[in-house]
N, CA and C atoms as an extended XYZ file, in Angstrom:
192
Properties=species:S:1:pos:R:3:atomname:S:1:resname:S:1:resid:I:1 pbc="F F F"
N       122.321       98.497      110.762 N   MET     1
C       121.979      100.107      110.492 CA  MET     1
C       121.827      100.187      108.625 C   MET     1
N       120.908      100.702      108.482 N   VAL     2
C       120.837      100.843      107.138 CA  VAL     2
C       121.145      102.454      106.663 C   VAL     2
N       121.872      102.804      105.615 N   GLU     3
C       122.337      104.082      105.449 CA  GLU     3
C       121.092      104.989      104.434 C   GLU     3
N       121.287      106.438      104.399 N   HIS     4
C       120.265      106.807      103.746 CA  HIS     4
C       120.805      106.899      102.573 C   HIS     4
N       120.179      106.669      101.473 N   ARG     5
C       120.532      106.758       99.900 CA  ARG     5
C       120.732      108.220       99.512 C   ARG     5
N       119.841      109.173      100.077 N   TYR     6
C       120.235      110.541       99.375 CA  TYR     6
C       120.345      111.439      100.622 C   TYR     6
N       121.267      112.791      100.435 N   SER     7
C       122.071      113.369      101.659 CA  SER     7
C       121.008      114.870      101.429 C   SER     7
N       121.839      115.401      102.696 N   VAL     8
C       120.778      116.884      102.766 CA  VAL     8
C       121.639      117.803      101.498 C   VAL     8
N       120.860      118.214      100.985 N   GLY     9
C       121.024      119.459       99.817 CA  GLY     9
C       120.639      118.526       98.596 C   GLY     9
N       120.425      117.452       98.471 N   GLN    10
C       120.662      116.987       97.247 CA  GLN    10
C       118.990      117.145       96.336 C   GLN    10
N       118.782      117.279       95.143 N   SER    11
C       118.025      117.468       94.523 CA  SER    11
C       117.172      116.146       94.174 C   SER    11
N       116.057      116.018       94.441 N   VAL    12
C       115.385      114.490       94.136 CA  VAL    12
C       114.050      115.079       93.218 C   VAL    12
N       113.339      113.565       93.343 N   ARG    13
C       112.215      113.832       92.569 CA  ARG    13
C       111.059      113.002       93.477 C   ARG    13
N       109.782      113.721       93.963 N   PHE    14
C       109.164      113.013       95.084 CA  PHE    14
C       108.084      112.532       93.915 C   PHE    14
N       107.109      111.255       94.099 N   THR    15
C       106.151      110.675       93.346 CA  THR    15
C       105.245      110.430       94.631 C   THR    15
N       104.265      110.534       94.988 N   PRO    16
C       103.341      110.348       95.938 CA  PRO    16
C       102.578      109.072       95.745 C   PRO    16
N       102.224      108.332       96.830 N   ASP    17
C       101.581      107.078       96.820 CA  ASP    17
C       100.264      107.480       95.525 C   ASP    17
N        99.928      106.507       95.356 N   ARG    18
C        98.827      106.158       94.259 CA  ARG    18
C        97.414      107.041       94.262 C   ARG    18
N        97.098      107.159       95.941 N   TYR    19
C        96.077      107.873       96.237 CA  TYR    19
C        96.293      109.163       97.243 C   TYR    19
N        97.234      109.678       96.971 N   ALA    20
C        97.853      110.901       97.618 CA  ALA    20
C        97.581      111.716       96.978 C   ALA    20
N        97.856      113.147       97.279 N   ASP    21
C        98.075      114.667       96.521 CA  ASP    21
C        98.746      113.980       95.227 C   ASP    21
N        98.359      114.287       94.096 N   ALA    22
C        98.946      114.123       92.813 CA  ALA    22
C        99.515      115.590       92.678 C   ALA    22
N        99.122      116.447       92.962 N   GLY    23
C        99.923      117.867       93.020 CA  GLY    23
C       101.021      118.269       93.687 C   GLY    23
N       101.455      117.227       94.588 N   ALA    24
C       102.917      117.188       95.500 CA  ALA    24
C       103.629      116.722       94.712 C   ALA    24
N       103.549      116.194       93.620 N   ARG    25
C       104.888      115.330       92.695 CA  ARG    25
C       105.569      116.352       92.279 C   ARG    25
N       106.764      116.371       92.026 N   GLY    26
C       107.888      117.220       91.492 CA  GLY    26
C       109.311      117.161       92.311 C   GLY    26
N       109.870      118.158       91.966 N   ALA    27
C       111.353      118.501       92.393 CA  ALA    27
C       111.206      118.893       93.650 C   ALA    27
N       112.376      118.194       94.634 N   TYR    28
C       112.387      118.701       95.871 CA  TYR    28
C       113.863      118.599       96.209 C   TYR    28
N       114.429      118.983       97.590 N   THR    29
C       115.371      119.073       97.931 CA  THR    29
C       115.402      118.643       99.387 C   THR    29
N       116.284      117.620       99.538 N   ILE    30
C       116.397      116.981      101.006 CA  ILE    30
C       116.971      117.819      101.899 C   ILE    30
N       116.219      118.513      102.961 N   VAL    31
C       116.326      119.241      104.146 CA  VAL    31
C       116.858      118.631      105.228 C   VAL    31
N       116.651      117.709      105.612 N   LYS    32
C       116.950      116.703      106.726 CA  LYS    32
C       116.861      114.825      106.151 C   LYS    32
N       117.604      114.247      106.882 N   THR    33
C       117.368      112.925      106.938 CA  THR    33
C       116.693      112.323      108.535 C   THR    33
N       115.854      111.481      108.386 N   LEU    34
C       115.202      111.408      109.599 CA  LEU    34
C       115.490      109.774      110.136 C   LEU    34
N       115.084      109.777      110.725 N   PRO    35
C       115.467      107.877      111.749 CA  PRO    35
C       114.528      107.255      110.870 C   PRO    35
N       114.914      106.176      110.759 N   GLU    36
C       114.046      104.856      110.429 CA  GLU    36
C       112.976      104.559      111.329 C   GLU    36
N       111.886      104.517      110.408 N   THR    37
C       110.583      104.390      111.349 CA  THR    37
C       109.807      102.852      110.496 C   THR    37
N       109.404      102.153      111.062 N   GLY    38
C       108.950      100.945      110.438 CA  GLY    38
C       109.711      100.328      109.647 C   GLY    38
N       110.707      100.051      109.934 N   GLY    39
C       111.786       99.956      108.422 CA  GLY    39
C       112.168      100.308      107.343 C   GLY    39
N       111.380      101.696      107.318 N   VAL    40
C       111.275      102.529      106.332 CA  VAL    40
C       112.094      104.149      106.972 C   VAL    40
N       113.213      104.358      105.717 N   LEU    41
C       114.218      105.263      105.916 CA  LEU    41
C       113.181      106.654      105.586 C   LEU    41
N       113.035      107.611      106.315 N   GLN    42
C       112.244      109.059      105.782 CA  GLN    42
C       113.266      110.624      105.995 C   GLN    42
N       112.911      111.080      104.762 N   TYR    43
C       113.311      112.458      104.989 CA  TYR    43
C       112.277      113.791      104.828 C   TYR    43
N       112.904      115.068      105.286 N   HIS    44
C       111.976      116.294      105.273 CA  HIS    44
C       112.962      116.576      104.051 C   HIS    44
N       112.275      117.185      103.019 N   VAL    45
C       111.986      117.608      102.009 CA  VAL    45
C       111.154      118.902      101.774 C   VAL    45
N       111.491      119.641      100.964 N   LYS    46
C       111.040      121.188      100.309 CA  LYS    46
C       110.908      121.229       98.962 C   LYS    46
N       109.695      121.471       98.317 N   ALA    47
C       109.515      121.484       96.965 CA  ALA    47
C       110.272      122.896       96.665 C   ALA    47
N       110.698      122.469       95.515 N   LYS    48
C       111.453      123.400       94.371 CA  LYS    48
C       110.498      124.839       94.148 C   LYS    48
N       109.578      124.460       93.757 N   VAL    49
C       108.244      125.194       93.233 CA  VAL    49
C       107.932      126.223       94.155 C   VAL    49
N       106.990      125.660       95.088 N   ASP    50
C       106.430      126.448       96.153 CA  ASP    50
C       106.775      126.871       97.611 C   ASP    50
N       107.836      125.644       97.975 N   GLY    51
C       108.774      126.028       99.335 CA  GLY    51
C       107.787      124.876      100.081 C   GLY    51
N       106.893      124.368       99.776 N   ARG    52
C       106.119      123.427      100.793 CA  ARG    52
C       107.244      122.340      101.440 C   ARG    52
N       107.042      122.113      102.512 N   GLU    53
C       107.845      121.095      103.263 CA  GLU    53
C       106.728      119.745      103.543 C   GLU    53
N       107.569      118.250      103.368 N   ARG    54
C       106.883      117.474      103.852 CA  ARG    54
C       108.173      116.448      104.038 C   ARG    54
N       107.129      115.440      104.729 N   VAL    55
C       107.967      114.108      105.362 CA  VAL    55
C       107.880      113.045      104.389 C   VAL    55
N       108.834      112.336      103.568 N   VAL    56
C       108.580      111.246      102.736 CA  VAL    56
C       109.529      110.191      102.820 C   VAL    56
N       108.864      108.759      102.443 N   ARG    57
C       109.666      107.917      102.701 CA  ARG    57
C       110.773      107.711      101.612 C   ARG    57
N       111.617      107.021      101.328 N   GLU    58
C       112.866      107.053      100.758 CA  GLU    58
C       112.439      105.998       99.539 C   GLU    58
N       111.510      105.388       99.556 N   ASP    59
C       110.800      104.310       98.440 CA  ASP    59
C       109.974      105.776       97.505 C   ASP    59
N       109.760      106.781       97.777 N   GLN    60
C       108.803      107.778       97.057 CA  GLN    60
C       109.734      108.856       96.644 C   GLN    60
N       111.152      108.630       96.276 N   LEU    61
C       112.179      109.554       95.677 CA  LEU    61
C       112.895      108.728       94.931 C   LEU    61
N       113.573      109.573       93.883 N   GLU    62
C       114.518      109.061       92.961 CA  GLU    62
C       115.668      110.275       92.806 C   GLU    62
N       116.764      109.804       92.448 N   ARG    63
C       117.594      110.869       91.888 CA  ARG    63
C       116.548      111.867       90.719 C   ARG    63
N       117.322      113.114       90.534 N   SER    64
C       116.608      114.337       89.422 CA  SER    64
C       117.894      114.405       88.946 C   SER    64
């Protein structure tokens, strides 16, 4: 089993896929770690600017 790289409460930087909403890019906080899906770890994150929440893949995140 693979472990999550980030933990709840940690600040991260989200970079969406090339054709996704570029306005979603920015600073987020990890709200919840989610189970592996299709071999990829996922997270529930919340934007620091406007409070929007989304589910993102670990490969879309980096430490801030």
